C-alpha positions, 0 to 999 in steps of 0.5 A, spaced: 500 499 500 502 506 498 504 512 502 498 516 505 500 524 506 495 528 510 495 535 512 492 537 520 490 544 520 491 549 526 486 552 529 484 559 533 479 560 539 476 566 537 471 566 543 472 562 549 467 563 555 468 559 561 461 557 565 464 553 571 467 547 573 464 540 572 464 535 577 468 531 573 474 536 574 473 539 567 470 546 565 464 547 562 465 552 556 462 555 550 468 556 544 468 558 537 474 555 533 476 556 526 481 552 523 487 555 519 491 553 513 497 553 517 498 545 518 502 539 520 503 534 515 502 526 517 506 521 512 503 514 513 507 508 510 507 501 511 511 498 517 512 492 521 508 494 527 506 501 529 512 506 530 512 514 530 517 519 528 518 526 528 524 531 528 521 536 533 525 536 540 519 537 544 515 532 541 515 525 544 516 518 541 512 512 543 505 512 547 507 519 550 505 521 543 498 523 541 499 520 534 501 514 537 495 513 542 490 515 536 493 510 532 493 505 538 486 506 539 484 505 532 487 499 532 483 497 539 477 499 536 478 495 529 481 489 533 487 490 529 493 494 530 496 498 524 502 496 521 504 503 519 510 508 520 508 515 521 512 520 520 510 527 523 512 534 520 511 539 525 509 546 522 505 548 528 508 550 534 508 545 540 504 547 546 501 554 543 494 554 544 493 552 536 491 545 537 497 542 533 497 535 537 489 534 537 489 536 530 495 531 529 491 525 533 484 527 529 488 526 522 491 520 524 484 517 526 481 519 519 487 517 515 487 510 518 480 509 517 480 511 510 486 507 509 483 501 512 476 502 507 472 506 513 471 500 518 469 505 523 463 510 522 463 517 524 460 516 531 465 511 533 471 516 530 468 522 534 468 517 541 475 515 540 477 522 538 473 525 545 477 520 549 484 522 546 482 530 548 477 535 548 479 539 542 480 532 537 473 531 535 473 539 532 479 537 527 474 531 525 470 536 521 472 541 516 470 548 518 469 553 524 464 550 529 461 552 536 464 548 542 460 547 548 460 542 554 468 541 555 468 543 547 466 536 544 459 538 543 460 541 536 455 545 532 458 548 525 458 555 524 459 560 518 465 565 518 468 569 513 475 566 511 479 571 515 486 572 515 491 572 521 497 574 524 499 569 529 505 571 534 508 566 539 513 568 544 514 561 547 512 562 554 512 556 558 505 556 559 501 549 561 493 549 560 493 546 567 496 552 570 492 557 566 485 553 568 488 552 575 489 559 576 482 561 573 478 565 578 471 563 576 467 568 581 471 574 578 469 572 571 462 575 571 465 582 571 472 581 568 471 576 563 468 575 556 460 576 556 456 570 555 454 570 547 449 566 543 450 569 536 457 571 533 456 576 527 462 574 522 462 581 519 463 584 526 468 580 529 471 586 534 464 585 537 465 578 540 472 576 539 474 574 547 477 569 551 476 568 559 483 565 559 486 572 558 484 574 565 490 569 567 495 569 562 495 577 561 496 578 568 502 574 569 505 576 562 504 583 561 508 583 555 503 579 551 498 586 552 503 590 549 503 585 543 496 585 542 496 593 542 501 592 537 496 588 533 491 593 534 495 599 532 497 595 525 490 595 524 487 588 526 479 588 526 480 584 533 486 581 536 486 576 542 489 569 545 488 562 542 486 557 547 490 557 553 496 561 549 501 563 549 499 564 541 496 571 540 492 573 533 490 579 529 484 578 525 484 581 518 479 581 512 485 581 506 492 578 506 495 584 504 493 587 510 495 581 514 502 581 511 503 589 512 501 588 519 506 582 520 511 587 517 509 592 522 509 588 528 516 584 526 519 591 529 517 589 536 517 582 536 523 577 534 519 570 536 515 565 531 510 569 527 506 566 521 501 569 516 495 564 515 488 564 512 482 562 516 478 556 513 471 556 512 465 550 511 466 551 504 474 550 503 474 542 505 481 539 506 483 542 499 484 548 503 489 546 508 495 548 505 501 552 509 501 559 508 507 561 514 
């Protein structure tokens, strides 16, 4: 069987409202996610047993790798462990709030299922994805969505193909630390308003993230970068997920490129310009723009 190549897109959380802590320890939330043309790459080739390789120094091998775990879970669900070697090429920063690991896991499930002749129906794939992580089911879809519950209850959403300037300063943030320091009582007055609709033509009216109340207070330099994106003409700006990646949102590629040039005067970290994907894009749009 020939090699299979699959692109695994990043995402941004344009809106994230934390509603409270659940009895199971997770947080109840409402979030709006848009996939991006910036993508990791999976190359799946025949192998003896299951193996995963990645040249990125922060990506582990074996059972600690989410791609390996996804392939192993697929094998358990189908009754036959995949005999494949998976090579992962990272373009999405690690631990950045952009969902790279979750997207890689979802891409692995989809690629292995297609390669095996679709033995698992979509509901079974969604259940497997949810066991791997709260963001993984989102990446089984192809466009923006509203996530509820812990983020796994998904509803498709129509959004324009915004352009993004992404900034990752490489701060050592963990999702557990951010949620652990979240003051749920204070969010009623200091966080995002609870919204039910998201007007794609007016993103500045609703783009918000409750987790910024933790991250920006501990790392004030992120506030300066957000201000630089606003000064560069962003329609809206914010933090994706638990950070530390920041984004500025623009209507056109030229405006995003000009803003990136402006911000680069003040910022020496990882920077990318990429397009948001819509429901109409499909997988053909998942190409790297960085």
